[in-house]
C-alpha positions in Angstrom: 95.1 69.4 144.1 91.4 68.7 144.9 89.2 71.8 145.5 86.1 71.1 147.6 83.1 73.4 147.9 81.9 73.9 151.4 78.2 74.1 152.2 76.6 77.3 153.3 75.6 75.5 156.5 79.2 74.7 157.3 80.3 78.2 156.6 77.6 79.6 158.9 78.6 77.2 161.7 82.3 78.2 161.4 81.6 81.9 161.3 79.2 81.6 164.3 81.9 79.7 166.2 84.4 82.5 165.6 81.8 85.2 166.3 81.1 83.5 169.7 84.7 83.8 170.7 86.3 80.7 169.1 89.8 80.9 167.6 90.3 80.6 163.9 92.9 77.9 164.3 90.6 75.9 166.5 87.7 76.3 164.0 90.1 75.1 161.2 90.9 71.9 163.2 87.4 71.3 164.4 85.7 71.7 161.1 88.5 70.4 158.9 89.0 73.5 156.7 92.1 75.6 156.1 92.8 78.7 158.1 93.1 80.7 154.8 89.6 79.6 153.8 88.2 80.9 157.0 90.2 84.2 156.5 88.6 84.6 153.1 85.1 84.0 154.4 85.6 86.6 157.2 86.5 89.3 154.7 84.0 88.3 152.0 81.1 90.6 151.2 78.8 87.5 150.8 80.5 84.5 152.5 77.4 82.3 151.9 77.3 82.9 148.1 78.1 79.8 146.1 80.6 80.6 143.3 80.8 78.5 140.2 84.2 77.3 139.3 85.6 76.6 135.9 86.0 78.6 132.7 84.1 81.8 132.3 81.7 82.2 129.4 82.2 85.2 127.1 
């Protein structure tokens, strides 16, 4: 499975689309992201923070 990081600009456009009354399902189709990704961004404390992936250093 390929995991793709989404840009902060894309996240902002999607969240603004929904805030302006757009449906999550329509945003998922229009911007080609999964609905679950949008759901995670909506409940995130900092949806624009870029998180590093991979092993954690001790």
